[in-house]
KEPALO-979013 format. One line per field, with one value per residue (C-alpha): residue number from 1; residue in three letters; x, z, y. Coordinates in nm, 2 decimals, always signed. Example, Ala and Ser with C-alpha at 12.3 -4.5 7.8 and 13.67 -1.06 7.14 Angstrom:
num <- [1, 2]
residu <- [Ala, Ser]
c1 <- [+1.23, +1.37]
c3 <- [+0.78, +0.71]
c2 <- [-0.45, -0.11]
//
This chain:
num <- [1, 2, 3, 4, 5, 6, 7, 8, 9, 10, 11, 12, 13, 14, 15, 16, 17, 18, 19, 20, 21, 22, 23, 24, 25, 26, 27, 28, 29, 30, 31, 32, 33, 34, 35, 36, 37, 38, 39, 40, 41, 42, 43, 44, 45, 46, 47, 48, 49, 50, 51, 52, 53, 54, 55, 56, 57, 58, 59, 60, 61, 62, 63, 64, 65, 66, 67, 68, 69, 70, 71, 72, 73, 74, 75, 76, 77, 78, 79, 80, 81, 82, 83, 84, 85, 86, 87, 88, 89, 90, 91, 92, 93, 94, 95, 96, 97, 98, 99, 100, 101, 102, 103, 104, 105, 106, 107, 108, 109, 110, 111, 112, 113, 114, 115, 116, 117, 118, 119, 120, 121, 122, 123, 124, 125, 126, 127, 128, 129, 130, 131, 132, 133, 134, 135, 136, 137, 138, 139, 140, 141, 142, 143, 144, 145, 146, 147, 148, 149, 150, 151, 152, 153, 154, 155, 156, 157, 158, 159, 160, 161, 162, 163, 164, 165, 166, 167, 168, 169, 170, 171, 172, 173, 174, 175, 176, 177, 178, 179, 180, 181, 182, 183, 184, 185, 186, 187, 188, 189, 190, 191, 192, 193, 194, 195, 196, 197, 198, 199, 200, 201, 202, 203, 204, 205, 206, 207, 208, 209, 210, 211, 212, 213, 214, 215, 216, 217, 218, 219, 220, 221, 222, 223, 224, 225, 226, 227, 228, 229, 230, 231, 232, 233, 234, 235, 236, 237, 238, 239, 240, 241, 242, 243, 244, 245, 246, 247, 248, 249, 250, 251, 252, 253, 254, 255, 256, 257, 258, 259, 260, 261, 262, 263, 264, 265, 266, 267, 268, 269, 270, 271, 272, 273, 274, 275, 276, 277, 278, 279, 280, 281, 282, 283, 284, 285, 286, 287, 288, 289, 290, 291, 292, 293, 294, 295, 296, 297, 298, 299, 300, 301, 302, 303, 304, 305, 306, 307, 308, 309, 310, 311, 312, 313, 314, 315, 316, 317, 318, 319, 320, 321, 322, 323, 324, 325, 326, 327, 328, 329, 330, 331, 332, 333, 334, 335, 336, 337, 338, 339, 340, 341, 342, 343, 344, 345, 346, 347, 348, 349, 350, 351, 352, 353, 354, 355, 356, 357, 358, 359, 360, 361, 362, 363, 364, 365, 366, 367, 368, 369, 370, 371, 372, 373, 374, 375, 376, 377, 378, 379, 380, 381, 382, 383, 384, 385, 386, 387, 388, 389, 390, 391, 392, 393, 394, 395, 396, 397, 398, 399, 400, 401, 402, 403, 404, 405, 406, 407, 408, 409, 410, 411, 412, 413, 414, 415, 416, 417, 418, 419, 420, 421, 422, 423, 424, 425, 426, 427, 428, 429, 430, 431, 432, 433, 434, 435, 436, 437, 438, 439, 440, 441, 442, 443, 444, 445, 446, 447, 448, 449, 450, 451, 452, 453, 454, 455, 456, 457, 458, 459, 460, 461, 462, 463, 464, 465, 466, 467, 468, 469, 470, 471, 472, 473, 474, 475, 476, 477, 478, 479, 480, 481, 482, 483]
residu <- [Met, Leu, Arg, Ser, Val, Leu, His, His, Thr, Ile, Leu, Arg, Thr, Ala, Lys, Gly, Leu, Ala, Ile, Ala, Ala, Cys, Val, Leu, Ala, Ile, Ala, Ala, Cys, Gly, Gly, Gly, Ser, Asp, Thr, Pro, Ser, Ala, Pro, Ser, Thr, Thr, Gln, Val, Leu, Leu, Ser, Asp, Gly, Asp, Thr, Leu, Ala, Asp, Gly, Phe, Lys, Ile, Asp, Thr, Ile, Glu, Ser, Ala, Asn, Leu, Ala, Asn, Asp, Arg, Thr, Val, Ala, Phe, Ile, Ala, Ser, Arg, Pro, Gly, Pro, Pro, Thr, Glu, Asn, Ala, Ala, Tyr, Val, Arg, Asp, Pro, Gly, Gly, Asn, Ile, Thr, Gly, Ile, Leu, Thr, Pro, Ser, Ser, Pro, Ile, Pro, Pro, Gly, Leu, Ser, Leu, Glu, Thr, Met, Arg, Asn, Leu, Ala, Ile, Ser, Glu, Ser, Gly, Asp, Val, Thr, Phe, Glu, Ile, Gly, Ser, Gln, Leu, Asp, Asp, Asp, Ala, Leu, Phe, Leu, Tyr, Ser, Gly, Gly, Gln, Leu, His, Leu, Val, Ala, Arg, Thr, Glu, Pro, Gly, Ser, Thr, Pro, Pro, Gly, Phe, Arg, Val, Val, Gly, Glu, Arg, Arg, Ile, Ala, Asn, Gly, Gly, Gln, Val, Ala, Phe, Ser, Tyr, Gly, Val, Ser, Pro, Cys, Asn, Val, Asp, Thr, Ser, Gly, Gly, Asp, Glu, Arg, Ile, Thr, Cys, Ala, Leu, Arg, Val, Val, Gly, Gly, Thr, Ala, Asp, Ser, Ile, Gln, Glu, Ile, Ser, Val, Pro, Asn, Asp, Leu, Ala, Ser, Glu, Thr, Thr, Ser, Ala, Val, Thr, Val, Ile, Met, His, Asp, Asn, Gly, Gln, Leu, Val, Leu, Gly, Leu, Pro, Ala, Ser, Gly, Ser, Gly, Ser, Leu, Val, Gly, Thr, Val, Val, Asn, Gly, Gln, Tyr, Gln, Ser, Val, Leu, Ser, Arg, Arg, Gln, Val, Leu, Pro, Gly, Leu, Gly, Thr, Val, Leu, Ser, Ala, Thr, Pro, Arg, Ala, Ile, Asn, Ala, Ser, Gly, Ala, Leu, Val, Val, Asp, Ala, Arg, Leu, Asp, Thr, Asp, Gly, Asp, Gly, Gln, Val, Asp, Lys, Thr, His, Val, Leu, Leu, Leu, Ala, Asn, Gly, Gly, Val, Thr, Ser, Val, Ala, Glu, Thr, Gly, Val, Pro, Ala, Gly, Thr, Lys, Val, Ile, Leu, Thr, Val, Arg, Gly, Asn, Gly, Ile, Asp, Asp, Arg, Gly, Arg, Val, Leu, Leu, Thr, Ala, Thr, Phe, Gly, Asp, Pro, Gly, Glu, Thr, Thr, Gly, Ser, Gln, Ser, Leu, Arg, Leu, Trp, Asp, Ala, Gly, Thr, Thr, Arg, Glu, Ile, Ala, Phe, Glu, Gly, Gln, Pro, Phe, Gly, Gln, Asp, Asp, Gln, Gly, Asn, Asp, Thr, Lys, Ile, Leu, Asp, Val, Glu, Gln, Val, Arg, Ile, Ala, Gly, Asn, Gly, Asp, Val, Ile, Phe, Arg, Gly, Thr, Ile, Gly, Phe, Leu, Glu, Asp, Asn, Thr, Arg, His, Val, Thr, Glu, Ser, Arg, Ile, Phe, Arg, Gln, Thr, Asp, Asp, Val, Gly, Ser, Thr, Leu, Leu, Thr, Thr, Gly, Thr, Lys, Val, Ser, Thr, Gly, Thr, Ile, Val, Glu, Ile, Asn, Ile, Ala, Asp, Val, Asn, Asp, Asn, Gly, Asp, Val, Leu, Val, Ile, Ala, Gly, Val, Asn, Arg, Arg, Ala, Asp, Arg, Gly, Leu, Leu, Leu, Leu, Pro, Arg, Leu]
c1 <- [+15.05, +15.21, +15.39, +15.54, +15.58, +15.85, +16.07, +15.84, +15.76, +15.85, +16.11, +16.19, +16.42, +16.46, +16.30, +16.02, +15.95, +15.97, +15.71, +15.48, +15.51, +15.44, +15.14, +15.00, +15.13, +14.79, +14.67, +14.97, +15.01, +14.65, +14.45, +14.56, +14.24, +14.19, +13.84, +13.83, +13.50, +13.40, +13.42, +13.11, +13.01, +12.99, +12.62, +12.48, +12.21, +12.08, +12.15, +12.07, +11.76, +11.60, +11.23, +11.13, +10.80, +10.65, +10.72, +11.03, +11.27, +11.63, +11.83, +12.13, +12.23, +12.35, +12.48, +12.45, +12.53, +12.56, +12.44, +12.60, +12.32, +12.37, +12.08, +12.15, +12.01, +12.04, +11.94, +11.84, +11.75, +11.54, +11.53, +11.27, +11.17, +11.17, +11.46, +11.34, +11.53, +11.41, +11.55, +11.50, +11.62, +11.70, +11.68, +11.92, +11.65, +11.63, +11.30, +11.31, +11.11, +11.06, +11.16, +11.09, +10.99, +10.78, +10.47, +10.52, +10.35, +10.60, +10.58, +10.47, +10.75, +10.99, +11.08, +11.28, +11.48, +11.80, +11.87, +12.22, +12.43, +12.29, +12.41, +12.32, +12.39, +12.51, +12.15, +11.99, +11.87, +11.90, +11.94, +11.96, +11.89, +11.69, +11.69, +11.95, +12.09, +12.06, +11.69, +11.60, +11.72, +11.56, +11.71, +11.51, +11.56, +11.42, +11.42, +11.19, +11.01, +10.91, +11.02, +11.07, +11.13, +11.41, +11.50, +11.36, +11.37, +11.07, +10.78, +10.76, +11.13, +11.24, +11.44, +11.33, +11.54, +11.69, +11.84, +12.10, +12.24, +12.61, +12.80, +12.59, +12.61, +12.37, +12.39, +12.18, +11.83, +11.77, +12.02, +12.12, +12.36, +12.42, +12.52, +12.30, +12.29, +12.06, +12.05, +12.26, +12.38, +12.61, +12.71, +13.05, +13.14, +13.44, +13.68, +13.49, +13.33, +13.02, +13.11, +12.82, +12.88, +12.60, +12.56, +12.59, +12.40, +12.45, +12.17, +12.14, +11.89, +11.62, +11.34, +11.11, +11.37, +11.61, +11.79, +12.03, +12.39, +12.55, +12.91, +13.16, +13.27, +13.13, +12.98, +12.83, +12.99, +13.13, +13.13, +12.88, +13.16, +13.33, +13.19, +13.30, +13.05, +13.18, +12.95, +13.00, +12.71, +12.67, +12.60, +12.92, +12.94, +13.24, +13.25, +13.53, +13.50, +13.67, +13.85, +14.04, +14.24, +14.24, +13.90, +13.80, +13.89, +13.76, +13.50, +13.27, +12.90, +12.78, +12.41, +12.37, +12.66, +12.98, +13.31, +13.63, +13.91, +14.16, +14.20, +14.38, +14.72, +14.71, +15.07, +15.13, +15.47, +15.73, +15.51, +15.43, +15.14, +14.81, +14.68, +14.41, +14.26, +14.01, +13.85, +13.85, +13.71, +13.61, +13.58, +13.34, +13.56, +13.58, +13.94, +13.95, +14.17, +14.25, +14.46, +14.63, +14.85, +15.11, +15.36, +15.69, +15.92, +15.71, +15.66, +15.29, +15.29, +15.20, +15.52, +15.41, +15.10, +15.04, +14.78, +14.69, +14.52, +14.33, +14.26, +14.25, +14.32, +14.65, +14.76, +14.98, +15.13, +15.06, +15.23, +15.39, +15.52, +15.89, +15.99, +16.24, +16.10, +16.40, +16.53, +16.20, +16.03, +15.67, +15.50, +15.14, +14.96, +14.59, +14.39, +14.14, +13.98, +14.02, +13.91, +13.76, +14.11, +14.24, +14.45, +14.46, +14.45, +14.63, +14.77, +15.10, +15.22, +15.60, +15.82, +16.15, +16.20, +16.03, +15.78, +15.40, +15.27, +15.39, +15.29, +15.06, +15.14, +14.86, +14.97, +14.83, +14.94, +14.91, +15.02, +15.33, +15.43, +15.34, +15.32, +15.29, +15.01, +15.06, +15.22, +15.18, +15.47, +15.49, +15.60, +15.31, +15.45, +15.38, +15.07, +14.98, +15.19, +15.50, +15.50, +15.63, +15.34, +15.30, +15.03, +14.94, +14.68, +14.57, +14.23, +13.88, +14.04, +13.83, +13.89, +13.62, +13.54, +13.69, +14.02, +13.99, +14.15, +13.98, +14.10, +14.10, +14.43, +14.48, +14.74, +14.94, +15.27, +15.42, +15.56, +15.70, +15.52, +15.19, +14.98, +14.86, +14.60, +14.57, +14.32, +14.17, +14.14, +13.97, +14.21, +14.15, +14.43, +14.37, +14.66, +14.94, +14.73, +14.65, +14.40, +14.21, +13.83, +13.75, +13.92, +13.81, +13.78, +13.59, +13.29, +12.97, +12.61, +12.53, +12.85, +13.21, +13.32, +13.49, +13.50, +13.48, +13.40, +13.38, +13.04, +13.07, +13.23, +13.04, +13.18, +13.21, +13.42, +13.14, +13.21, +12.94, +13.06, +12.91, +13.06, +13.04, +12.93, +13.01, +13.05, +13.10, +12.76, +12.58, +12.61, +12.56, +12.54, +12.75, +12.79, +13.12, +13.04, +13.30, +13.33]
c3 <- [+12.43, +12.73, +13.03, +13.29, +13.63, +13.80, +14.01, +14.22, +14.51, +14.85, +15.01, +15.38, +15.41, +15.70, +15.49, +15.39, +15.75, +15.85, +15.58, +15.70, +16.06, +15.98, +15.78, +16.08, +16.34, +16.44, +16.49, +16.70, +16.91, +16.98, +17.28, +17.65, +17.79, +17.89, +17.75, +17.47, +17.35, +16.99, +16.77, +16.81, +16.46, +16.52, +16.49, +16.66, +16.41, +16.55, +16.82, +16.89, +17.11, +16.93, +16.84, +16.51, +16.43, +16.28, +16.60, +16.48, +16.78, +16.65, +16.81, +16.57, +16.31, +16.04, +15.76, +15.63, +15.33, +15.26, +14.97, +14.87, +15.05, +15.37, +15.32, +15.49, +15.40, +15.67, +15.75, +16.10, +16.26, +16.56, +16.73, +16.67, +16.63, +16.35, +16.31, +16.10, +15.91, +15.78, +15.53, +15.59, +15.47, +15.69, +15.51, +15.61, +15.83, +16.04, +15.90, +15.86, +15.60, +15.58, +15.25, +15.33, +15.68, +15.87, +15.82, +15.44, +15.20, +15.13, +14.79, +14.82, +14.88, +15.03, +15.39, +15.59, +15.78, +15.58, +15.43, +15.30, +15.04, +15.09, +14.84, +14.77, +14.48, +14.53, +14.46, +14.71, +14.51, +14.71, +14.64, +14.87, +14.87, +15.08, +15.10, +15.14, +14.79, +14.56, +14.48, +14.76, +14.64, +14.56, +14.46, +14.54, +14.41, +14.59, +14.36, +14.34, +14.65, +14.50, +14.58, +14.29, +14.28, +14.02, +14.05, +14.24, +14.22, +14.17, +14.20, +13.91, +13.86, +13.73, +13.50, +13.36, +13.50, +13.78, +14.06, +14.24, +14.22, +14.14, +14.13, +14.12, +14.12, +14.14, +13.98, +13.99, +13.85, +13.97, +13.72, +13.82, +13.66, +13.79, +13.69, +13.79, +13.77, +13.58, +13.55, +13.56, +13.90, +14.13, +14.50, +14.61, +14.98, +14.95, +15.04, +15.36, +15.21, +14.98, +14.62, +14.38, +14.01, +13.75, +13.39, +13.42, +13.25, +13.28, +13.28, +13.32, +13.31, +13.53, +13.72, +13.42, +13.15, +13.26, +12.94, +12.90, +12.80, +12.55, +12.63, +12.40, +12.65, +12.75, +13.10, +13.10, +13.44, +13.66, +14.02, +14.11, +14.15, +13.82, +13.64, +13.80, +13.77, +13.82, +13.76, +13.83, +13.97, +13.63, +13.47, +13.32, +13.33, +13.31, +13.32, +13.40, +13.25, +13.29, +12.97, +12.79, +12.47, +12.35, +12.50, +12.64, +13.00, +13.05, +12.86, +12.88, +12.81, +12.59, +12.49, +12.60, +12.39, +12.53, +12.39, +12.49, +12.62, +12.74, +12.63, +12.73, +12.55, +12.47, +12.47, +12.66, +12.53, +12.80, +13.05, +12.91, +12.80, +12.99, +13.12, +13.36, +13.47, +13.72, +13.69, +14.03, +13.99, +13.74, +13.79, +13.64, +13.34, +13.25, +13.38, +13.48, +13.73, +13.65, +13.83, +13.56, +13.59, +13.32, +13.17, +13.12, +12.99, +12.75, +12.95, +12.97, +13.35, +13.56, +13.70, +13.75, +13.87, +13.78, +13.88, +13.55, +13.47, +13.14, +13.05, +12.73, +12.51, +12.70, +12.95, +13.26, +13.50, +13.84, +14.06, +14.01, +14.21, +14.24, +14.29, +14.58, +14.90, +15.10, +15.22, +15.11, +14.78, +14.67, +14.68, +14.58, +14.46, +14.44, +14.31, +14.56, +14.39, +14.19, +14.26, +14.03, +13.95, +13.84, +14.15, +14.22, +14.57, +14.60, +14.85, +14.83, +15.04, +15.10, +15.24, +15.18, +14.84, +14.80, +15.08, +15.00, +15.28, +15.42, +15.56, +15.38, +15.25, +15.16, +14.87, +14.64, +14.28, +14.13, +13.77, +13.79, +14.15, +14.43, +14.79, +15.08, +15.32, +15.59, +15.63, +15.88, +16.12, +16.11, +16.44, +16.62, +16.94, +17.28, +17.47, +17.82, +17.96, +17.78, +17.52, +17.18, +16.95, +16.58, +16.32, +16.33, +16.05, +15.77, +15.65, +15.54, +15.29, +15.08, +14.85, +14.80, +14.47, +14.62, +14.69, +15.06, +15.17, +15.47, +15.64, +15.98, +16.16, +16.45, +16.69, +16.93, +16.99, +16.97, +17.28, +17.26, +16.92, +17.09, +16.96, +17.21, +17.06, +17.23, +17.01, +16.67, +16.47, +16.16, +15.97, +15.69, +15.45, +15.23, +15.00, +15.25, +15.56, +15.79, +16.08, +16.31, +16.27, +16.55, +16.79, +17.03, +17.39, +17.27, +17.45, +17.25, +17.37, +17.42, +17.58, +17.51, +17.17, +17.20, +16.83, +16.50, +16.14, +15.83, +15.68, +15.38, +15.25, +15.00, +14.72, +14.94, +15.21, +15.47, +15.66, +15.80, +16.09, +16.27, +16.62, +16.92, +17.21, +17.56, +17.43, +17.08, +17.06, +17.11, +16.79, +16.70, +16.36, +16.35, +16.08, +16.06, +15.83, +15.61, +15.70]
c2 <- [+5.58, +5.40, +5.55, +5.33, +5.50, +5.29, +5.52, +5.74, +5.50, +5.64, +5.42, +5.34, +5.64, +5.88, +6.15, +5.92, +5.84, +6.20, +6.30, +6.02, +6.12, +6.49, +6.38, +6.20, +6.44, +6.57, +6.23, +6.11, +6.42, +6.53, +6.46, +6.50, +6.35, +5.98, +6.01, +6.28, +6.42, +6.39, +6.70, +6.91, +6.83, +6.46, +6.35, +6.04, +5.95, +5.62, +5.37, +5.01, +5.01, +5.30, +5.26, +5.40, +5.57, +5.26, +5.06, +4.88, +4.86, +4.83, +4.55, +4.59, +4.84, +4.60, +4.83, +5.17, +5.39, +5.76, +5.98, +6.32, +6.52, +6.31, +6.10, +5.77, +5.42, +5.16, +4.80, +4.72, +4.39, +4.27, +3.93, +3.67, +3.42, +3.47, +3.73, +4.02, +4.29, +4.62, +4.88, +5.25, +5.59, +5.89, +6.22, +6.51, +6.66, +6.33, +6.20, +5.82, +5.64, +5.26, +5.11, +4.74, +4.65, +4.39, +4.62, +4.63, +4.40, +4.12, +3.95, +3.59, +3.34, +3.60, +3.69, +3.94, +3.69, +3.79, +4.13, +4.23, +4.41, +4.76, +5.03, +5.39, +5.62, +5.98, +6.10, +5.86, +5.56, +5.24, +4.87, +4.57, +4.20, +3.96, +3.59, +3.32, +3.34, +3.04, +2.97, +3.22, +3.55, +3.89, +4.23, +4.55, +4.90, +5.21, +5.51, +5.83, +5.72, +5.39, +5.03, +4.80, +4.42, +4.40, +4.04, +3.73, +3.35, +3.13, +3.14, +3.40, +3.44, +3.78, +3.80, +3.47, +3.18, +3.40, +3.19, +3.41, +3.76, +3.81, +4.14, +4.46, +4.84, +5.13, +5.48, +5.80, +5.79, +5.44, +5.28, +4.93, +4.67, +4.32, +3.97, +3.68, +3.30, +3.07, +2.70, +2.49, +2.59, +2.37, +2.41, +2.30, +2.29, +2.05, +2.33, +2.43, +2.74, +2.73, +2.79, +2.85, +2.82, +2.90, +3.01, +3.38, +3.67, +4.05, +4.30, +4.68, +4.97, +5.11, +4.93, +4.97, +4.88, +4.61, +4.48, +4.19, +4.30, +4.07, +3.99, +3.81, +3.55, +3.22, +3.24, +2.89, +2.78, +3.06, +3.16, +3.43, +3.68, +3.60, +3.90, +4.23, +4.51, +4.87, +5.17, +5.54, +5.75, +5.91, +5.57, +5.48, +5.10, +4.88, +4.49, +4.26, +3.92, +3.58, +3.50, +3.23, +3.25, +3.60, +3.69, +4.03, +4.10, +4.45, +4.64, +4.95, +4.93, +5.21, +5.23, +4.87, +4.75, +4.60, +4.75, +4.57, +4.79, +4.52, +4.16, +3.85, +3.81, +4.18, +4.31, +4.63, +4.76, +4.79, +4.59, +4.25, +4.04, +4.06, +3.73, +3.84, +4.17, +4.32, +4.66, +4.85, +5.19, +5.46, +5.84, +6.10, +6.15, +5.78, +5.72, +5.35, +5.17, +4.81, +4.54, +4.35, +4.03, +4.01, +3.77, +3.96, +3.68, +3.49, +3.17, +3.21, +3.25, +3.56, +3.72, +4.08, +4.25, +4.61, +4.87, +5.04, +5.36, +5.37, +5.73, +5.94, +5.64, +5.56, +5.31, +5.41, +5.18, +5.33, +5.06, +4.72, +4.42, +4.35, +4.72, +4.78, +4.95, +5.03, +4.69, +4.52, +4.47, +4.52, +4.18, +4.27, +4.58, +4.66, +4.96, +5.09, +5.39, +5.71, +6.07, +6.32, +6.46, +6.12, +6.05, +5.67, +5.53, +5.20, +4.95, +4.78, +4.49, +4.50, +4.23, +4.03, +3.88, +3.54, +3.61, +3.58, +3.80, +4.13, +4.47, +4.71, +5.05, +5.30, +5.52, +5.79, +5.83, +6.18, +6.25, +6.03, +6.08, +5.83, +5.95, +5.72, +5.81, +5.55, +5.20, +4.91, +4.93, +5.31, +5.46, +5.64, +5.79, +5.64, +5.53, +5.65, +5.36, +5.48, +5.20, +5.28, +5.23, +5.18, +5.15, +4.77, +4.77, +5.00, +4.90, +5.01, +5.25, +5.49, +5.78, +6.04, +6.22, +6.54, +6.35, +6.29, +5.96, +5.80, +5.49, +5.31, +5.26, +5.01, +5.15, +4.94, +4.75, +4.41, +4.24, +3.89, +3.85, +3.94, +4.22, +4.48, +4.72, +5.05, +5.23, +5.26, +5.58, +5.70, +5.92, +6.17, +6.27, +6.58, +6.66, +6.70, +6.74, +6.45, +6.45, +6.22, +6.22, +5.97, +5.74, +5.47, +5.60, +5.91, +6.02, +6.08, +6.16, +5.79, +5.68, +5.59, +5.45, +5.12, +5.01, +5.20, +5.08, +5.30, +5.24, +5.48, +5.80, +6.02, +6.22, +6.53, +6.36, +6.31, +5.99, +5.75, +5.53, +5.23, +5.24, +5.01, +5.24, +5.12, +4.77, +4.63, +4.47, +4.81, +5.00, +5.36, +5.53, +5.84, +6.10, +6.29, +6.58, +6.74, +7.10]
//
């Protein structure tokens, strides 16, 4: 079964703009105070400068993630020498437990100078890495109150031959899946950025039962990001693979066995021939969002990109490039996520035909109809100086399992081709209702917010924010609970 959804994109019409303006009317028209107060439900969980019960004084809150019960995992750092990092969990009652800190026993050969890539499952299992990657890398899993060293480089490499972590995901019950590099590995810096290529392997399981997953493709020399790993909190695992010939591009892993669902040179009737594909998200029922690049005229070259929904044995085109958008056309499309009802969040870049860059539009596809949530360049009222403002950037987009769309918008105006930013806001869109959750200039208990970044959104729509308070370098960890 193949359904192609081609004609439901909201165009740049007066009606379309009016709808978008109404959606964000609460955000544009609220306020009235130069320094508004945060909603009473906003919680300041932690701040730079706090000293934890174990004596660790936070210099910087580096990253944080949020479970469904509002448990928070976070990484904090303090200056050295040497610089030290630490990982903690904060339970919903405010109790903070160290996972791996300077007071913990550190396995020989490892240090806490670098800690990164924090992730948490909906039930509160946590993973993170330490080390500087190639030949100095380690992956930890915290589950059931226990810390497990899942992978590390020599001495005593685990799994055998392990040299660097690639893509990884975590699910409930301490399930992890990740790719990793083994010899031979090469480092290329000729382009200015470090590019590591290795022979890749893929594994999955729990801390006590990590098993290699056999894939049909040759992964003898690939970048560490070449294998895409997508896993739902219920444990459904999807892999995206680099492929040549007619090799598999996307597959599910069932009982440890890889099963291909999309292959290179596979013909999708009415769309074209698939040349490459990247899985983006999967929901609880197994509906899968994939970005696919297709050849439509038989010349062997990519000339269309589609966001595809693979569900119930069928393939649906959710969005595609080349579609008119008022006086513009869609230049790029990308799947961002999918909620529990099968609604797909995507971004589309629109511009003049032949351009390679343009402005972003944030859109939600729902059972064949696409609704625009916000777009860069969208009018946004006036600032307190009477300047006509617009949305300059739409970024940090998320969709929760319950369907809430959360994103950050940068608001300002252009004058003589110079950007003037007046504020940033975190927006929530629930069905047809839009609201502002937080804005720069807002007062909280520790000061005035000058910068906001979305750290995480859980399945219930609770939002975790890392904010600059009083100045950008002074961070606070804020919880915006969904009521």
